[in-house]
Each structure stands twice: as C-alpha cells, then as structure tokens.
C-alpha positions in Angstrom: 0.0 0.0 0.0 1.3 3.4 -0.9 1.8 5.9 1.9 1.1 9.6 1.8 4.6 10.5 0.5 4.4 7.8 -2.2 0.9 9.0 -3.3 2.2 12.6 -3.5 5.1 11.3 -5.7 2.7 9.5 -8.0 0.5 12.6 -8.2 3.6 14.8 -9.1 4.7 12.3 -11.7 1.2 12.1 -13.3 1.0 15.9 -13.3 4.5 16.2 -14.9 3.7 13.6 -17.6 0.3 15.3 -18.3 2.0 18.8 -18.5 4.7 17.4 -20.9 2.0 15.8 -23.1 -0.2 19.0 -23.1 2.8 21.2 -24.0 3.9 19.0 -26.8 0.3 18.8 -28.1 0.1 22.6 -28.0 3.3 22.8 -29.9 1.9 20.6 -32.6 -1.3 22.7 -32.8 0.8 25.9 -33.0 2.3 24.8 -36.3 5.8 24.0 -34.9 7.5 20.9 -36.2 6.6 17.9 -34.0 6.7 14.1 -34.3 3.5 12.1 -34.1 5.5 9.3 -32.6 6.8 11.6 -29.8 3.3 12.8 -29.1 2.1 9.2 -28.8 5.0 8.4 -26.5 4.2 11.3 -24.2 0.5 10.3 -24.2 1.3 6.7 -23.3 3.8 7.9 -20.5 1.0 10.0 -19.0 -1.5 7.1 -19.3 0.8 4.8 -17.5 1.6 7.4 -14.7 -2.2 8.1 -14.3 -2.9 4.3 -14.1 -0.3 3.9 -11.4 -1.8 6.8 -9.4 -5.3 5.6 -9.8 -4.4 2.1 -8.7 -2.5 3.4 -5.6 -5.4 5.7 -4.7 -7.9 2.8 -5.0 -5.7 0.6 -2.9 -5.4 3.3 -0.2 -9.2 3.9 -0.2 -9.9 0.2 0.1 -7.5 -0.1 3.1 -9.1 3.0 4.7 -12.5 1.4 4.6 -11.4 -1.9 6.3 
C-alpha cells in the first residue's frame, strides 16, 4: 500500500507527464515541427503514470474502509 509520500510522488509524476504531453500537443497545434511518434510516446507515458496513481489511490481507499 502506498503511503502519503508515495501518493504525492505519484501525483507529481502524473502531473508532470500530463504537462509534458499537453505542452507538446500545443506545440503541434501551434504549427511548430513535431513528431506524431513523440506525441504518442508522451501520451502513453501519461496514461501509465495516471494508471499507477489511480491504482494506488484505489488501494489506499480500500484499506481505509477496512
């Protein structure tokens, strides 16, 4: 089970990955040269970080209800 510090680390990582993805997506929409593969890579990195965070939060919630 993830402790409070670990949950905060997971939140920070998910936020960082989302920000990186959003910035790159904005760069692509702004007409600057971008790579579709890089955009996809950043999206998948965010999805994985978010999934880890969601799992840890669900684990924490289920232990809090016991």
